[in-house]
C-alpha positions in Angstrom: 0.1 -0.1 0.1 1.5 3.7 -1.0 1.3 6.2 1.2 0.9 10.1 0.3 3.5 12.5 2.1 1.9 13.7 5.1 1.8 17.2 6.0 2.9 16.1 9.7 5.5 13.2 10.1 4.5 12.5 13.3 1.9 9.9 13.4 -0.8 10.2 16.5 -3.8 8.2 15.1 -2.7 6.0 12.1 0.0 4.5 10.5 1.7 6.3 7.9 4.1 4.3 6.3 7.5 2.5 6.7 9.3 6.5 6.2 7.8 7.7 9.3 8.0 4.5 11.6 10.6 5.1 14.0 12.8 1.7 14.6 11.2 -1.5 16.1 13.5 -3.0 13.6 14.6 -6.1 16.1 10.3 -6.8 17.0 9.3 -6.2 13.5 12.4 -9.0 12.5 10.7 -11.2 15.1 7.3 -11.1 14.9 8.0 -11.7 10.6 9.7 -14.6 11.4 7.7 -15.8 13.9 4.9 -15.7 10.8 7.1 -17.2 8.4 7.7 -20.3 10.9 3.9 -20.6 11.2 3.9 -19.4 14.9 0.9 -17.2 15.9 2.2 -14.2 18.2 1.1 -11.9 20.9 2.1 -8.5 21.9 2.0 -7.5 25.8 3.2 -4.0 26.5 1.9 -1.0 28.9 -0.5 1.2 27.4 -0.2 3.6 24.1 3.5 1.8 23.7 3.3 1.5 20.1 1.6 -2.1 19.6 -0.9 -1.0 17.2 1.6 1.1 15.0 4.1 -1.7 15.3 1.4 -4.3 13.8 0.4 -2.4 10.9 4.1 -1.5 9.9 4.6 -5.6 10.0 1.6 -6.6 8.2 3.3 -3.6 5.7 6.8 -5.2 5.5 5.0 -9.2 5.2 6.1 -10.7 2.0 3.6 -10.2 -1.0 2.6 -13.8 -0.6 1.1 -13.0 2.8 -2.5 -11.6 3.2 -3.0 -9.4 5.9 -5.9 -8.9 8.2 -6.1 -6.6 10.6 -9.3 -6.6 13.2 -10.1 -3.9 16.3 -12.5 -5.2 18.8 -12.2 -2.8 21.5 -15.8 -1.9 21.0 -17.3 -5.0 20.5 -19.8 -6.5 23.4 -20.4 -10.2 21.9 -19.6 -12.9 19.7 -22.2 -11.5 17.0 -20.5 -8.4 16.9 -16.8 -9.8 16.6 -18.4 -11.7 13.5 -19.4 -8.3 12.0 -15.8 -6.5 12.5 -14.2 -9.5 11.8 -16.1 -9.9 8.2 -16.1 -5.8 7.9 -12.2 -6.0 8.8 -12.2 -8.2 5.9 -14.2 -6.6 3.0 -12.7 -3.1 4.2 -8.7 -4.3 3.2 -9.6 -5.9 0.3 -11.4 -4.1 -2.1 -13.8 -6.3 -4.6 -12.7 -5.5 -7.8 -9.1 -6.8 -7.1 -8.8 -10.9 -7.7 -8.5 -11.6 -4.0 -10.8 -9.6 -2.9 -13.7 -10.5 -5.4 -13.7 -13.9 -4.0 -13.6 -12.8 -0.7 -16.8 -10.4 -1.2 -18.5 -13.1 -2.9 -17.7 -15.7 0.2 -18.8 -12.7 2.5 -22.1 -12.1 0.7 -22.9 -15.7 0.7 -23.2 -15.6 4.5 -26.0 -12.5 3.9 -25.1 -10.2 5.9 -26.4 -6.5 5.6 -23.5 -4.6 4.0 -23.6 -0.7 4.0 -21.3 2.0 3.0 -20.3 4.8 5.6 -21.9 8.0 4.1 -18.8 10.4 5.0 -15.8 7.5 4.2 -17.5 5.5 1.8 -16.2 2.2 3.8 -18.0 -0.8 3.3 -19.6 -2.3 6.8 -20.9 -6.0 7.3 -23.7 -6.5 10.1 -25.2 -9.9 10.6 -28.4 -10.0 13.1 -28.5 -13.9 13.4 -28.4 -16.4 16.7 -25.6 -17.2 18.8 -25.1 -20.6 17.1 -25.5 -18.8 13.4 -23.0 -16.5 14.9 -20.3 -19.3 16.0 -21.2 -21.1 12.3 -20.5 -18.4 10.0 -16.8 -17.4 12.4 -16.1 -21.0 11.9 -17.3 -20.7 8.1 -15.1 -17.7 7.8 -11.9 -19.1 9.1 -12.1 -22.2 7.1 -12.8 -19.9 3.5 -9.6 -18.0 4.4 -8.1 -21.2 5.4 -8.6 -23.0 1.9 -6.8 -20.0 0.2 -3.5 -20.1 -1.4 -2.1 -17.4 0.0 -0.7 -17.5 3.7 -3.5 -15.7 6.1 -2.1 -12.8 8.6 -5.1 -12.0 11.0 -4.3 -9.5 13.8 -6.7 -9.3 16.4 -5.9 -6.1 18.5 -7.6 -5.5 21.9 -8.1 -8.9 22.4 -9.2 -8.7 25.9 -12.3 -7.9 24.7 -13.4 -11.4 24.5 -13.0 -11.5 28.6 -16.3 -9.2 28.7 -18.3 -11.1 26.2 -21.6 -13.0 27.6 -21.3 -15.8 25.8 -19.7 -18.3 28.1 -16.6 -20.5 27.2 -15.4 -17.7 24.2 -12.0 -18.0 24.9 -12.3 -21.9 24.4 -14.2 -21.9 21.5 -12.0 -20.0 19.4 -9.2 -21.7 20.4 -10.4 -24.8 19.7 -11.3 -23.1 16.0 -8.1 -21.6 16.1 -5.9 -24.4 16.8 -6.9 -26.5 13.9 -6.0 -23.6 11.1 -2.4 -24.4 9.3 -2.4 -21.4 6.9 -3.7 -18.5 9.4 -1.5 -17.4 11.7 -2.7 -14.8 14.5 -1.0 -11.3 15.7 -2.9 -11.2 19.5 -2.3 -7.6 21.3 -4.3 -5.6 24.0 -4.1 -2.6 25.5 -4.9 -4.0 29.5 -1.5 -5.7 29.9 -2.7 -7.8 33.2 -5.8 -9.2 31.0 -3.7 -10.3 28.2 -0.6 -11.7 30.3 -3.7 -13.8 32.0 -4.8 -15.1 28.6 -2.0 -16.1 27.7 0.3 -17.1 30.8 -2.5 -18.5 32.9 -2.3 -22.4 33.1 -6.2 -22.2 33.3 -6.9 -20.3 30.3 -7.4 -21.7 27.1 -4.8 -19.5 25.3 -2.1 -20.5 27.5 1.5 -21.2 25.7 -0.7 -20.9 22.5 1.5 -18.4 21.0 5.1 -17.0 20.9 5.1 -14.0 23.5 6.8 -10.7 22.6 7.0 -8.1 25.3 7.5 -4.5 23.7 9.5 -1.9 25.4 10.4 1.7 25.2 12.3 2.5 22.0 16.0 3.5 22.7 17.1 6.9 23.3 19.4 6.7 20.6 17.1 5.5 18.0 14.1 7.8 18.9 16.4 11.2 19.0 17.7 10.4 15.9 13.8 9.8 14.2 12.9 12.9 15.5 15.5 14.6 14.2 15.7 13.3 10.6 11.8 14.0 11.1 11.8 18.0 11.2 15.2 17.4 9.0 13.1 15.7 6.5 10.9 19.3 6.7 13.6 21.5 6.8 12.9 22.2 10.1 15.9 22.0 12.8 16.3 20.4 16.3 19.3 20.2 18.3 19.8 16.8 19.8 19.6 18.5 23.4 16.0 19.6 22.5 15.3 16.2 21.2 16.8 14.7 24.6 14.8 16.9 26.9 11.5 16.3 24.8 12.0 12.3 25.1 12.8 12.9 28.9 9.8 14.6 29.7 7.8 11.9 27.4 9.9 9.3 29.3 10.2 8.0 25.9 6.3 6.9 25.9 5.3 6.3 22.4 2.4 7.7 22.1 2.7 10.9 24.3 6.6 11.5 22.7 4.3 11.7 19.1 1.7 13.8 20.4 3.9 15.9 21.7 6.4 16.6 18.3 3.3 16.3 16.5 2.4 19.9 18.1 5.7 21.1 18.0 5.9 20.4 14.4 2.6 21.9 13.6 3.3 25.2 15.9 6.8 26.0 14.8 8.8 27.7 11.5 12.3 26.4 11.3 13.9 25.9 14.4 12.6 24.2 17.4 13.5 25.7 20.9 13.3 24.3 24.3 10.8 27.1 24.7 8.9 26.1 21.7 8.4 22.5 23.2 7.8 23.5 26.8 4.8 25.9 25.6 3.3 22.7 23.7 4.0 20.5 26.6 2.1 23.1 29.0 -1.3 23.2 26.5 -1.0 19.6 26.5 -1.2 19.2 30.1 -3.6 21.9 30.1 -6.4 20.2 28.0 -6.4 17.1 30.1 -6.7 19.2 33.2 -10.3 18.4 33.5 -9.7 14.9 33.2 -6.9 15.0 35.8 -9.4 16.4 38.3 -12.0 14.0 37.9 -9.3 11.1 38.5 -8.2 13.0 41.7 -11.9 12.8 42.7 -11.8 9.2 42.3 -9.1 8.8 45.2 -9.1 9.2 48.5 -6.7 11.5 50.2 -4.0 8.7 51.0 -4.4 7.4 47.7 -4.2 11.3 45.9 -0.9 11.7 48.3 0.9 8.5 47.3 0.0 9.1 43.7 1.8 12.3 44.0 4.7 10.7 45.7 5.3 8.4 43.0 5.0 10.8 40.4 7.6 13.1 42.0 9.8 9.8 42.7 9.4 8.7 38.8 10.3 5.0 39.3 9.7 3.5 42.9 10.6 0.3 44.1 10.3 0.2 47.4 7.3 2.6 48.3 6.7 1.2 51.4 10.3 1.9 52.7 10.6 4.4 55.8 12.8 6.3 53.5 10.3 6.6 50.8 7.2 6.9 53.3 9.1 9.8 55.4 10.2 11.9 52.4 6.5 12.5 51.2 5.0 12.3 54.6 2.9 9.2 53.8 1.0 6.8 56.6 2.3 3.5 57.5 3.2 1.1 55.1 0.1 -1.1 55.8 -2.0 2.0 54.6 0.2 2.2 51.4 -0.2 -1.5 50.7 -4.2 -1.2 51.1 -4.4 2.1 49.2 -2.5 0.6 46.4 -4.4 -2.8 46.0 -7.8 -0.3 46.2 -6.4 1.7 43.1 
């Protein structure tokens, strides 16, 4: 897929293409190697560290013999909506007029969904209003149809922990039973709730236990991210000193989403040279925009919980929040109260 030259090189909502993607070379290589060798993979990390961007980057980098399908199930509430999103993703990513797309569209239409088109984007949407038993039959039929294709299929399911919220009992076990029989389809599972994803794939009592290759996604290294930031600004005839780039990364703690968001704002509100004053002004604006949300979160916490949160924020990284040194430094209560507040939050 070709990507046009973006007005702003710092992506915050969607994948702009390999030229605007920072590093992740090791992770990309591991995932592609795993897929080539017939393995499914699970990405586990803290929130907004760049999992979705990495998935799109991997799907873009796959050999042409692979047919990728990306499915985001965050807003699905049951198995029927899972089917709707799966079918919609398939017909959206493979236009009907292409050779492979024509076969897919013909098959999806044979399941008799209601197909509509978004009035703003023109993208197709498939919707089924059928029973639970028919839903399971159709999901299995989609898998089997893709399984029968000559091309290798990769299905990336984002926000996979959402299946834990489905009202249908044993959804995980049912999906696992269907997936484990597939030989021509490999999966990438990812989710924004790290503890739930870990439970799904590392807990012995869960059906997906040890069913995939696990990949822990960490932060991008300082040097690589700094060089990327400088390169992106220079690409658009703007200059940023390495110290300024380092200061941005220090403020965002190299958290991918916040780094991209801040650089996006700095880029759009600067002319030729980026200074500390410029990025600090944009950082302040971003914080002010979130003030209402921060205050609402504060109101949800007790006084002791708020004091503990402030102490941890000021400390940066806290390994022993129950130590006497930490408690005395920030005027906290007893270690027992800290443990209680930590569990409550």
